[in-house]
N, C-alpha and C positions, 0 to 999 in steps of 0.2 A: 460348832466345831467341826463336824461332818462336811456340813454344806458352805460352808467359807474353802473349807480344802478344795473341793467340785468343783466351786465358780474361779478358783485360782486358777485349775489346770485346765478349765474351756478358755480362760482370757491367753493363757501362753498358748492354745492352739491356734485361737483367731488371732494370735498376734504375727505366730510362724506364718500360718496358713494367709495370712495379709501382706509377710514380707516378702513370702511366695509368688507372691500375684503382681509384685511388682515389676513392671518394665525398664528395659534399656533403650537410653540414646543410643540413636549409630549415626554417626557423622566421619563427612570424607571428604575427598575429592576425585571425580571422574577427569580425567584428560586425555587427545589422542594419542596413542602410541608412537605414530610417525613424525610428530612434531612436538608433542608436552603441553603445547595448548589446555585449558581448560574446553569441556565439553558442556553445551546450556539443553537444557531441556530433554535429559536424557532420564530416563524413568528406570527407577530405583527401588526395591518393594522385596516384600519377602514372599517367595514362591507358595503357589496355592491357597492367596492370601488376597484381601484387597487393601491393605498395609501395604503405604511407601507413601513417593515423593517425586519431585522430578528436580533434576539437580538446575542451578540457577545460571546465570551469563555468564561465572567464573568456572562452571563444573562443581559449586559446590556442594552440598546437601546435607541433610539432618531431619532426624523422624525417629518417632517414640515405638520401641516393638512392644507389646502385651508381651507378658511373663509365657503364654502358653505357646506361643510361636518362639521362643527364643533358638530352639534345637532345630529351627526351618534353616534354610538355603536363602542366601542373598542373593538379588541377581539384579543384573545391569542391562536393559535394552534398548534399541533407538532402531530404525531404519538407517537401513547404510552401516551399521556397524556388527560384527558379531556378537554375540549375548554371551554374557559371562553369567556363569552362576559360582558362589562362595560359599560353605559353612557358615554360619551366621556367629559359629561360636570361634571358628579359628579367625575371621577376620575382628571380631572383639578385644582377643588378645594381644591384636596388631594392629592398629588401623593404620592404614594407608594409603596413596596415588592406587586409583584403578584405573589402568591402562588400558585403551580399547582399541581392537583393532578393527580397521574400515573391513568392511565386507562390499565383493562387487557382485552387479548381478549377470550374466550375459545375456541378451535378450537380442537376437538378431543382429549379433556384435557390437551390439551397441551397450558400452558399462556405464551402468547407474551406479553413481560413485556417493560418495559419502555427501560431499556439497552438496546436491540435489536435495536431498531430505532434511538436510539442515536448514535450505532456504526456503520448503517448504512451510517448517514450522517456526522460521525467525517471520512468515509473511502473515502466515495466519495468525498469530500473536496480533500483529502491528495491527490487522485488520480490524480483530475485534476490538482495538483498544479508542477506533475512531469516535464511536459513538459517547463514548464519555471524555476521549480528551480532547476533542475537536469542540467548535462551536455548535450547539446544541440548542439555539432559540433563532425566536426571529429576530432578523435582522436585516440592513442596507449595507450594500458595499456600494461605495462610490468609486470608481472605477474609471482610469484614461487606457482611452483604447487608440491605437493607431496600426495601418496595415499601410501595404504599398504593392502596386501591380506591378510587374513587368511584363510587356505583352509584346514580344519578337522587339521591335523596332521602335516600336510606339512608347512616346513617352511616358515613362512610370506614373501614375494615379493613385496619388496618397490622403488619406485620410485621417484624421486626429478631430478624439470625440471624449468627452466628459462623457460615463453612462453611470446610471443610478439600478443597479439589480437588486433586486427581493428573493428575499429566500424565506419563507416563512415556517422553517423550523428546524434549521441548521443542519448539521450531521445525523439530528436523531436516527432517521429511519435511514440505516445503513443501505449503502447505494442507490437509493433513490431521489436522491435531493435536488437532483440536475433537472426532473422533470417537473419540480413543482415553481422553482427561478423562471421567475418573468424579470423584464428589462426593457429599458426608456434612455433617449439617447437624448443629454440635456443640452448639449451645446458642441459644433461640429464646424472642421474648417477643411475645407478640402481645394484641391488643386483643379478641381473638373465638375461640371454642371450636371447635374442627373437627370439622365434624360431618357433612359429607360429602364426598365425592370432590374436590368442587371449592371447596372450605376446605382439601385438604391439598397443593392444586395451586401448585408456585411458578413464578415467572419464571426459575429458572436460565439452563433454556434459552436461551428467548433470549438473553438476557444474554452466555451462552459463545458462541453463536452470530455476536453481532456482534463478536466476536474476529476482525477480519476475515483476517488475516494468518494464524489459526491454521485456517481453512472456506474450503472451494472455490466456496461460490454467492455471492461476491461482486464487485467491483469491482478486487480485486487476483490474479482469477485471469489469469493473462498468455492462456488458449486465447482468451477472450471478450472482452480488452480490445480489438480492435481493433472491435468493436461498439458502442463508446461512444459519445459527442459530447464530447468534453474541451476545457478549454482551461484555460491557465495565467494566473494573474491579475495584474495588473500589477504591479508591485512594490512600489507605494506602498501597495498593497492588502494584502499579503505580506509585508514588511519585507525586511531582509536577511537575515534566519537562516533561513525557511525560502518553499520553495514552495508554493502553493496550486494545486492541479486544483480543479475541478468537473468534476463527471462527472456525465451523464443516459443513462441505455437507452431507445430507441426502443419497445421491447416486451419487458420483463423477463420471463422463465418462472422455473420453481421453480429450475433447473440455475446460474440467475446470480442467482439473493437468496434460495433456500433457503425461500421461502415460496409455497403454493399462494397461488392468487387477487388476486395483488400485478398492479397494470395503472400503477406509477408508481415510477420507483426513480431515484434522483437524491441527490445530496451533493458532499463536499468530503473531499481529501486533503491531507493537510498532509506535507511531505516535507520532512527537514533537508536543508540545500543540503550542509553537508562532510559528514556523517556520510554521507548519503543512504538513507536508510532510511523508513519511514512515520512519523510519532511521533502522529497522530491521525487521526483518521476518523470523520467526520460523516454519515446515512444518514437517506434521509428516506423512506419505502414508504405507498403507497399502494395497497388492498387491497379488495376489492368484499363480502368477509366475510374470516372466521376467528374461530376457536372463542376464546372470550374470556376461556379459561382459559391461553391460548399453544400456541404451534405444536408441541407436543407432546402436547397435551393431547387425551383422548378425550373426545367431546363429544357428545352430541346435537344432532340440527339446528337446534331450538327453545330453542339455548343459544349457537347461532353470535350475532354479530354483524355489523354493515355497517358500510359507511362508514368503512372505518378509514384514518387517519392515521396511521404508528406514526415519532418518531425516535431516532435508536440512535447512540450515542457512542463513542468508546473513543479512549483516551488510552494512550500507550506511555512508560515513561522511560529511562531508561540506569542501568542497575547495573553493580555489581561483575563479574555476572556474564553480561553482555549485556543488549540491551532486554528488558524483561516489559509487561506489562500492568501501567498503575495504576490506572484506574479506567473502568467501563463503563456506560452509564447509557442508561436507556430511558425514551421516555413515547410514550403513544398514548391515541387518543380514537376513537370508537366508538358508534355506536347499536345500543339492542340489540330485540330483534323489538318491544316498544312503545312505537318512537322512542324510548326513554329514552338519556340522554347518560351512557357508561360512560369514565372518565377514570383511567389508572393509570399509576404513577410508580414504577420500580427502578432499586437498584441496586447494584454489587458491586465493592469499594474493597480492592483489595491491601493488606496490612497488612503481610506475613512470608512471605518465599520462604524453602524451604531444600529446599537441597540435599546436606546433609550424609548426613541421615538421612531420607531420606523415605518415606512411607507409601505403600504397595500399596493404592489400593482396589479391587473385583472392580465396581461395577454404582454405576448414578449412584439417587442416593435420590429418585425421583420425587415421593413423597408424603410430606408433613412432617406428622408427630401427637405432636411433644415435649409435654412440659409444659410451659408457657409459664413463664418465671423472670421475678419480679419482681424482682430485683434484676440482672436482665442491664444488662452494658455490654460494649464494645467491649476489645478488650486498653491501645487506644493512649488511656483513656478517662482 
């Protein structure tokens, strides 16, 4: 009988001890005090511990706090906002909206505002999603290439072509896919004869380099993201579906842009709010000089162009295989050595993606000198 009493007492002690060890779920919503909008990616946790979480795209958070930390303080932090600290027990008695105030930093009379830090976190997460949400397997892109070159008063030179692009790995290797892509022209229509190296040079490399998700020298390279001036546009400017983030690099080098002699590099990145991936990127570059035949052309100094302004744009679309490029566009304006204006337009539109029987290509066809096909048409004409 005595043993039964002892066992009963021990059982009651264990039950009470276990009950005391139960944690509690802490939940709520974080908003911007200035406009009442939910704040994504806010760090929420218990001070002095590793227990915590981050708010979702609407500012909502929820996590479990173990019993031994229930007397601690609940903190809310993010770069660009003043950190908050609230006794957890006080918060549990009346959970409510947590309003965070913008914090600014005076650095050489330049204020770094909240939007810049939020933009950094959005871009960081979007880039990290590329290997899993974009096509990540060997494939061929069949694409329609088109270019038009206006050089002074001379008649414009036009080229239309079907191109096969071989991509051996897709977007598996983050920001390094472009160097592995090769291409071959399938058929062409031109309004001129190829009589020189310049005539046979195309803008394919310039267009492929504009695929920011596949090339290391651009805004999506996380190693350099902290160097950019970033800002998230207001929702009325970007809509409910997308985040629109403006960017500008203060001192662009070739490792940041992929181009020599660049003096300015800025643009916009459009990030899908739900999918959390980049779906469009617009880039503008200014340069003091560049070969008029493109970034990969071998040209003499007297063929260089000056006062260059180049606009690049790429749109990605969701397919059954993952996100893939849909269209890449280029337009540029510059002056030649005689101060004549050169205008160039080029585009690459993806028509078909083949992953079942993709062809391997061993090299790029930098020089195009096929017989011009008068009956040329795209496969979807």
